[in-house]
TITI-457062 format. One record per residue (C-alpha): residue number from 1; residue in three letters; y, x, z. Coordinates in Angstrom, 1 decimal. Each point is the difference from the previous one (the first is absolute). Layout:
# residues N
+-----+-----+--------+--------+--------+
:   k :   r :      Y :      X :      Z :
+-----+-----+--------+--------+--------+
: NUM : ALA :      Y :      X :      Z :
...
+-----+-----+--------+--------+--------+
# end
This chain:
# residues 277
+-----+-----+--------+--------+--------+
:   k :   r :      Y :      X :      Z :
+-----+-----+--------+--------+--------+
:   1 : MET :  127.3 :   66.8 :   27.4 :
:   2 : LEU :    3.5 :    0.2 :    1.1 :
:   3 : GLY :    1.1 :    2.8 :    2.3 :
:   4 : GLY :   -0.2 :    3.7 :    0.1 :
:   5 : ARG :    1.0 :    2.4 :   -2.7 :
:   6 : ARG :    2.6 :   -1.3 :   -2.5 :
:   7 : GLY :   -1.0 :    2.8 :   -2.5 :
:   8 : GLN :    2.2 :    2.8 :    1.3 :
:   9 : ALA :   -1.7 :    3.3 :    0.9 :
:  10 : LEU :    0.5 :   -0.3 :    3.8 :
:  11 : VAL :   -1.2 :    3.0 :    1.9 :
:  12 : PRO :   -2.7 :   -0.8 :    2.5 :
:  13 : MET :    0.4 :    1.2 :    3.6 :
:  14 : PHE :   -2.8 :    2.6 :   -0.2 :
:  15 : ALA :   -1.3 :    1.4 :    3.2 :
:  16 : GLY :    1.4 :    3.4 :   -0.6 :
:  17 : GLU :    3.3 :   -1.0 :   -1.2 :
:  18 : ALA :    0.5 :   -2.3 :    2.9 :
:  19 : GLY :   -1.0 :    2.7 :    2.5 :
:  20 : LEU :   -3.0 :   -1.9 :    1.2 :
:  21 : ASP :   -2.8 :    1.7 :    1.7 :
:  22 : LEU :   -2.7 :   -2.5 :   -0.5 :
:  23 : SER :   -2.7 :    2.0 :    1.7 :
:  24 : GLN :    1.4 :   -0.6 :    3.4 :
:  25 : SER :    0.2 :   -3.1 :    2.2 :
:  26 : TRP :    3.4 :   -1.7 :    0.4 :
:  27 : GLN :    1.4 :   -1.8 :    3.0 :
:  28 : ILE :    0.9 :   -3.6 :   -0.7 :
:  29 : ASP :    0.9 :   -1.2 :    3.5 :
:  30 : ASP :    3.5 :   -0.6 :   -1.1 :
:  31 : ILE :   -1.1 :   -2.4 :   -2.8 :
:  32 : MET :    0.0 :   -3.7 :    1.0 :
:  33 : THR :   -3.1 :   -2.0 :   -0.7 :
:  34 : ASP :    1.3 :   -2.4 :   -2.6 :
:  35 : ARG :   -0.7 :    1.0 :   -3.6 :
:  36 : ILE :    1.1 :   -2.1 :   -3.0 :
:  37 : LEU :   -0.6 :    0.6 :   -3.7 :
:  38 : TYR :    2.7 :   -1.6 :   -2.1 :
:  39 : GLN :   -1.6 :   -0.8 :   -3.3 :
:  40 : PHE :   -0.5 :   -2.1 :   -3.1 :
:  41 : PRO :   -3.6 :   -1.2 :    0.2 :
:  42 : ILE :   -0.6 :    0.5 :   -3.7 :
:  43 : SER :    1.3 :    3.6 :   -0.1 :
:  44 : HIS :   -2.6 :    2.6 :   -0.6 :
:  45 : TYR :    2.2 :    2.6 :    1.8 :
:  46 : CYS :    0.0 :   -2.2 :    3.0 :
:  47 : GLU :   -3.8 :   -0.3 :   -0.3 :
:  48 : LYS :   -0.1 :    3.8 :    0.1 :
:  49 : SER :    1.6 :   -0.1 :    3.5 :
:  50 : ARG :   -2.0 :   -2.9 :    1.2 :
:  51 : TRP :   -3.2 :    1.8 :   -0.9 :
:  52 : GLN :    1.0 :    3.2 :    1.9 :
:  53 : LEU :    1.1 :   -2.0 :    3.1 :
:  54 : ASP :   -3.3 :   -1.9 :    0.0 :
:  55 : PHE :   -2.1 :    3.1 :   -0.5 :
:  56 : LYS :    1.7 :    1.6 :    3.0 :
:  57 : GLY :   -0.7 :   -3.1 :    2.1 :
:  58 : LEU :    3.7 :   -0.5 :    0.7 :
:  59 : ASP :    1.2 :   -3.4 :    1.0 :
:  60 : TYR :    3.0 :   -1.3 :   -1.9 :
:  61 : GLN :    1.7 :   -3.1 :   -1.1 :
:  62 : GLU :    0.8 :   -0.8 :   -3.6 :
:  63 : LYS :    3.5 :   -1.4 :   -0.7 :
:  64 : ASN :    0.5 :   -1.3 :   -3.6 :
:  65 : LEU :    3.5 :    0.4 :   -1.4 :
:  66 : LEU :    1.2 :   -2.2 :   -2.9 :
:  67 : PRO :    0.4 :    2.0 :   -3.2 :
:  68 : GLY :    3.7 :    0.4 :   -0.8 :
:  69 : PRO :    1.6 :   -0.8 :    3.4 :
:  70 : HIS :   -2.4 :    2.6 :    1.5 :
:  71 : ARG :    2.5 :    2.7 :   -0.9 :
:  72 : LEU :    2.4 :   -1.2 :    2.7 :
:  73 : ARG :   -2.7 :    0.9 :    2.6 :
:  74 : THR :   -1.4 :    3.2 :   -1.7 :
:  75 : ARG :    3.4 :    1.6 :   -0.5 :
:  76 : TRP :    0.9 :   -0.7 :    3.6 :
:  77 : MET :   -3.3 :    1.3 :    1.3 :
:  78 : ALA :   -0.8 :    3.0 :   -2.2 :
:  79 : ARG :    2.8 :    0.3 :   -2.6 :
:  80 : ILE :   -2.4 :   -0.8 :   -2.8 :
:  81 : ASP :   -0.6 :   -3.0 :   -2.4 :
:  82 : THR :   -3.8 :    0.0 :    0.1 :
:  83 : LEU :   -2.9 :   -0.9 :    2.2 :
:  84 : PRO :   -2.1 :    0.8 :    2.0 :
:  85 : ILE :    2.0 :    0.9 :    3.1 :
:  86 : LEU :   -1.8 :    0.7 :    3.3 :
:  87 : ARG :    1.7 :   -0.5 :    3.3 :
:  88 : ASP :   -1.9 :    1.7 :    2.7 :
:  89 : GLY :    1.7 :   -0.6 :    3.3 :
:  90 : ARG :    3.4 :    1.7 :   -0.4 :
:  91 : ARG :   -1.0 :    1.9 :   -3.1 :
:  92 : THR :    0.5 :   -1.4 :   -3.5 :
:  93 : VAL :   -1.6 :    1.5 :   -3.1 :
:  94 : GLY :    0.5 :   -1.2 :   -3.6 :
:  95 : ASP :   -2.2 :    0.8 :   -3.1 :
:  96 : SER :   -3.8 :   -0.1 :    0.0 :
:  97 : THR :   -0.4 :    3.8 :   -0.4 :
:  98 : LYS :    2.4 :    0.7 :    2.9 :
:  99 : ILE :   -1.8 :   -2.6 :    2.0 :
: 100 : ALA :   -3.3 :    1.8 :   -0.8 :
: 101 : TYR :    1.1 :    3.3 :    1.3 :
: 102 : TYR :    1.8 :   -1.5 :    3.0 :
: 103 : LEU :   -3.3 :   -1.7 :    1.0 :
: 104 : GLU :   -1.9 :    3.3 :   -0.4 :
: 105 : LYS :    2.6 :    1.8 :    2.2 :
: 106 : TYR :    0.1 :   -2.5 :    2.8 :
: 107 : TYR :   -3.5 :   -1.5 :   -0.2 :
: 108 : PRO :   -2.3 :    2.8 :   -1.0 :
: 109 : GLN :   -3.1 :   -1.9 :    1.0 :
: 110 : ARG :   -2.3 :   -0.7 :   -3.0 :
: 111 : SER :    2.1 :    2.4 :   -2.0 :
: 112 : LEU :    0.3 :   -0.6 :   -3.7 :
: 113 : LEU :    0.9 :    3.7 :   -0.7 :
: 114 : PRO :   -2.8 :    2.6 :   -0.2 :
: 115 : VAL :    0.1 :    3.0 :    2.3 :
: 116 : ALA :   -0.8 :    2.5 :   -2.8 :
: 117 : PRO :    3.3 :    1.2 :   -1.5 :
: 118 : ASP :   -1.2 :   -0.2 :   -3.6 :
: 119 : GLN :   -1.3 :   -3.5 :    0.4 :
: 120 : ARG :    3.1 :   -1.1 :    1.9 :
: 121 : ALA :    2.2 :    1.3 :   -2.8 :
: 122 : ARG :   -2.0 :   -1.8 :   -2.6 :
: 123 : VAL :    0.2 :   -3.3 :    1.9 :
: 124 : ILE :    3.8 :    0.3 :    0.2 :
: 125 : GLU :    0.2 :    0.8 :   -3.7 :
: 126 : LEU :   -2.2 :   -2.9 :   -1.0 :
: 127 : GLU :    1.8 :   -2.4 :    2.4 :
: 128 : GLN :    3.3 :    0.9 :   -1.8 :
: 129 : LYS :   -1.5 :   -0.5 :   -3.4 :
: 130 : PHE :   -1.6 :   -3.4 :    0.7 :
: 131 : ASP :    3.2 :   -1.1 :    1.8 :
: 132 : ARG :    1.9 :    0.5 :   -3.2 :
: 133 : LEU :   -2.7 :   -1.7 :   -2.0 :
: 134 : GLY :    0.6 :   -3.1 :    2.0 :
: 135 : VAL :    3.2 :   -0.5 :   -1.9 :
: 136 : ASP :   -1.9 :   -0.1 :   -3.3 :
: 137 : VAL :   -2.7 :   -2.3 :    1.4 :
: 138 : ARG :    2.7 :   -2.5 :    1.0 :
: 139 : ARG :    1.9 :    0.2 :   -3.3 :
: 140 : TRP :   -3.0 :   -0.2 :   -2.2 :
: 141 : LEU :   -1.6 :   -2.9 :    1.9 :
: 142 : TYR :    3.2 :   -2.0 :    0.3 :
: 143 : GLY :    0.4 :    0.6 :   -3.8 :
: 144 : GLN :   -3.2 :   -2.0 :   -0.5 :
: 145 : ILE :    0.4 :   -2.8 :    2.6 :
: 146 : ILE :    3.6 :   -0.4 :    1.2 :
: 147 : ASP :    0.4 :   -3.4 :   -1.7 :
: 148 : ARG :   -3.2 :   -1.4 :    1.6 :
: 149 : PRO :    0.9 :   -2.5 :    2.8 :
: 150 : GLU :   -2.6 :    1.5 :    2.3 :
: 151 : VAL :    2.1 :    3.2 :    0.3 :
: 152 : MET :    3.1 :   -1.7 :    1.5 :
: 153 : GLN :   -2.2 :   -2.2 :    2.1 :
: 154 : ALA :   -1.7 :    3.1 :    1.5 :
: 155 : MET :    3.4 :    1.6 :    0.5 :
: 156 : LEU :    1.8 :   -3.0 :    1.6 :
: 157 : ASN :   -2.7 :   -2.2 :    1.6 :
: 158 : PRO :   -0.4 :    2.1 :    3.1 :
: 159 : TYR :    3.5 :   -0.9 :    1.1 :
: 160 : GLY :   -0.6 :   -3.7 :    0.4 :
: 161 : LEU :    3.2 :   -0.9 :   -1.8 :
: 162 : PRO :    0.9 :   -3.7 :   -0.7 :
: 163 : GLY :   -1.2 :   -0.9 :   -3.4 :
: 164 : VAL :    3.5 :   -0.5 :   -1.5 :
: 165 : VAL :    1.1 :    3.4 :    1.3 :
: 166 : GLN :   -3.1 :    1.7 :   -1.5 :
: 167 : SER :    0.5 :   -1.7 :   -3.3 :
: 168 : VAL :    3.5 :    1.3 :   -0.1 :
: 169 : LEU :   -1.0 :    3.5 :    1.1 :
: 170 : THR :   -3.0 :    0.3 :   -2.4 :
: 171 : PRO :    1.9 :    0.7 :   -3.3 :
: 172 : LEU :    2.7 :    2.1 :    1.8 :
: 173 : THR :   -2.7 :    2.1 :    1.6 :
: 174 : ARG :   -2.0 :    0.4 :   -3.2 :
: 175 : GLU :    3.1 :    1.2 :   -1.9 :
: 176 : GLY :    1.0 :    2.2 :    2.8 :
: 177 : VAL :   -3.4 :    1.7 :    0.0 :
: 178 : ARG :    0.2 :    0.3 :   -3.8 :
: 179 : ARG :    3.3 :    1.8 :    0.2 :
: 180 : LEU :   -0.7 :    2.1 :    3.1 :
: 181 : TYR :   -3.3 :    1.4 :   -1.3 :
: 182 : ARG :    1.0 :    0.2 :   -3.7 :
: 183 : ILE :   -2.7 :   -2.4 :   -1.2 :
: 184 : GLU :    0.8 :    0.6 :   -3.6 :
: 185 : PRO :   -2.4 :    0.8 :   -2.9 :
: 186 : LYS :    0.7 :    3.7 :   -0.5 :
: 187 : ALA :    0.0 :    0.7 :    3.8 :
: 188 : VAL :   -3.2 :   -2.0 :    0.4 :
: 189 : MET :   -1.7 :    1.9 :   -2.8 :
: 190 : ARG :    0.9 :    3.4 :    1.5 :
: 191 : ALA :   -1.2 :   -1.3 :    3.4 :
: 192 : GLY :   -3.4 :   -0.8 :   -1.6 :
: 193 : GLN :   -0.2 :    3.5 :   -1.3 :
: 194 : ARG :    0.8 :    1.6 :    3.3 :
: 195 : LEU :   -2.5 :   -2.4 :    1.7 :
: 196 : GLU :   -2.8 :    1.3 :   -2.2 :
: 197 : GLU :    1.0 :    3.5 :    0.9 :
: 198 : GLY :   -0.2 :   -0.9 :    3.6 :
: 199 : LEU :   -3.4 :   -1.6 :   -0.3 :
: 200 : LEU :   -1.3 :    3.1 :   -1.8 :
: 201 : LEU :    1.3 :    2.2 :    2.8 :
: 202 : LEU :   -1.8 :   -2.2 :    2.5 :
: 203 : GLU :   -3.3 :    0.2 :   -1.9 :
: 204 : GLU :    0.3 :    3.8 :   -0.5 :
: 205 : GLN :    0.6 :    0.5 :    3.7 :
: 206 : LEU :   -3.0 :   -2.2 :    0.9 :
: 207 : LYS :   -2.2 :    2.2 :   -2.2 :
: 208 : LYS :    1.0 :    3.1 :    2.0 :
: 209 : GLY :   -1.3 :   -1.4 :    3.2 :
: 210 : SER :   -2.6 :   -2.4 :    1.3 :
: 211 : GLY :    1.4 :   -2.9 :   -2.0 :
: 212 : ARG :    0.7 :   -2.0 :    3.2 :
: 213 : TYR :    3.3 :    1.6 :    1.2 :
: 214 : LEU :    2.6 :    1.9 :   -1.9 :
: 215 : VAL :    0.1 :    3.0 :    2.3 :
: 216 : GLY :   -2.7 :    0.9 :    2.4 :
: 217 : ASP :   -2.6 :   -2.3 :    1.5 :
: 218 : GLN :    2.2 :   -2.5 :    1.8 :
: 219 : LEU :    2.9 :   -2.4 :   -0.6 :
: 220 : THR :    3.4 :    1.6 :   -0.4 :
: 221 : LEU :    3.6 :   -1.0 :   -0.8 :
: 222 : ALA :   -0.8 :    0.8 :   -3.7 :
: 223 : ASP :   -2.8 :   -2.6 :   -0.1 :
: 224 : ILE :    2.2 :   -2.7 :    1.7 :
: 225 : ALA :    2.9 :    0.8 :   -2.4 :
: 226 : ALA :   -2.1 :   -0.2 :   -3.1 :
: 227 : ALA :   -2.1 :   -3.0 :    1.0 :
: 228 : SER :    2.9 :   -2.1 :    1.3 :
: 229 : LEU :    2.4 :    0.8 :   -2.8 :
: 230 : LEU :   -2.6 :   -0.8 :   -2.7 :
: 231 : ALA :   -1.3 :   -3.1 :    1.8 :
: 232 : PRO :    2.2 :   -2.5 :   -1.8 :
: 233 : LEU :   -1.8 :    0.8 :   -3.2 :
: 234 : LEU :   -3.4 :   -0.7 :    1.5 :
: 235 : SER :    0.9 :   -2.9 :    2.3 :
: 236 : PRO :   -2.6 :    0.7 :    2.7 :
: 237 : ALA :   -1.2 :   -3.2 :    1.7 :
: 238 : GLY :    2.2 :   -1.1 :    2.9 :
: 239 : THR :    3.0 :    2.2 :   -1.0 :
: 240 : PRO :    3.5 :   -1.4 :   -0.9 :
: 241 : TRP :   -0.8 :    0.6 :   -3.7 :
: 242 : ASP :   -3.1 :   -2.2 :   -0.1 :
: 243 : ILE :    2.0 :   -2.9 :   -1.4 :
: 244 : PHE :   -1.2 :   -0.7 :   -3.6 :
: 245 : ASP :   -2.7 :   -1.9 :   -1.6 :
: 246 : GLU :   -0.4 :    2.8 :   -2.5 :
: 247 : SER :   -1.6 :   -2.4 :   -2.6 :
: 248 : THR :    3.5 :   -1.4 :   -0.5 :
: 249 : LEU :    1.5 :    3.4 :   -0.9 :
: 250 : PRO :    0.4 :    1.1 :   -3.6 :
: 251 : SER :   -3.2 :    1.3 :   -1.4 :
: 252 : ALA :    1.4 :    3.4 :   -0.7 :
: 253 : LEU :    1.1 :    0.4 :    3.6 :
: 254 : GLN :   -3.3 :   -1.3 :    1.3 :
: 255 : SER :   -1.8 :    2.7 :   -2.1 :
: 256 : GLU :    2.3 :    2.7 :    1.2 :
: 257 : LEU :   -0.4 :   -0.9 :    3.7 :
: 258 : GLN :   -3.8 :   -0.2 :   -0.4 :
: 259 : LYS :   -0.1 :    3.4 :   -1.6 :
: 260 : LEU :    2.0 :    1.3 :    3.0 :
: 261 : ARG :   -2.5 :   -1.4 :    2.5 :
: 262 : GLU :   -2.9 :    1.6 :   -1.9 :
: 263 : ARG :    1.5 :    3.5 :   -0.3 :
: 264 : PRO :   -0.6 :    2.5 :    2.9 :
: 265 : ALA :    3.6 :   -0.3 :    1.3 :
: 266 : GLY :   -0.3 :   -3.8 :    0.3 :
: 267 : GLN :   -3.4 :    0.2 :    1.6 :
: 268 : TRP :    1.3 :    2.5 :    2.5 :
: 269 : VAL :    3.0 :   -2.2 :    1.0 :
: 270 : LEU :   -2.3 :   -3.0 :    0.6 :
: 271 : ALA :   -2.4 :    2.2 :    2.0 :
: 272 : ARG :    2.8 :    1.3 :    2.2 :
: 273 : TYR :    1.1 :   -3.5 :    0.8 :
: 274 : ALA :   -3.6 :   -1.2 :    0.7 :
: 275 : GLU :   -0.9 :    3.0 :    2.2 :
: 276 : ASP :    3.2 :    1.3 :    1.5 :
: 277 : ARG :    2.5 :   -2.8 :    0.1 :
+-----+-----+--------+--------+--------+
# end
């Protein structure tokens, strides 16, 4: 769940603020064909960008950067410390929300923004809210599981490191994550409270519509943001977070995760992965 927001209230690159006219087609002849998503595989913010790229049918390569040393690359490429970063030919875009609006601007096929102004505004508003909620998802969940060996294995195994190197990096990475994301009791408790508020927002929004999508009758950026950023809590099959034998988790956490799966928000996330991912 590394990557993305560090908790600060970054301002998303909204269509209007960026001067984007998303209703028109854009010329992309000057963009080279190579497209690379720099990522942490376990990051739910990187999953948000992967989902959008896949939905639009865009070919891309995934390049995994090692947590910690990744900053050397990200600062050079995009002057940020976080992932994802998308390199699209000669263009480089950092931050999952900026990537989202970049893709809508240059690749308007299979648009994830409604045409109707009121629906479009609501999608942008919800995307922003769930993007911020991703910080609380990460902090709360790490607060429950950061000391489990499966977490560091999921974080470091994709890099194919020699065993001795991974054994040295494991405690360093764990403590780095703990400090970077403030995995401490009071902060984790507050994250849990904000998480509950976010789940209630999702359920209230579903009641206003058909119950399938948050706004309108088709998948939007709001759905992708909400589902991908909540996914680590639900561990949909085949995702990077499907790593635990939950019978080995503390009984209180097992009960909490089961309740989450059974409530409307949890059922919705699992449905979006089953039907739209």
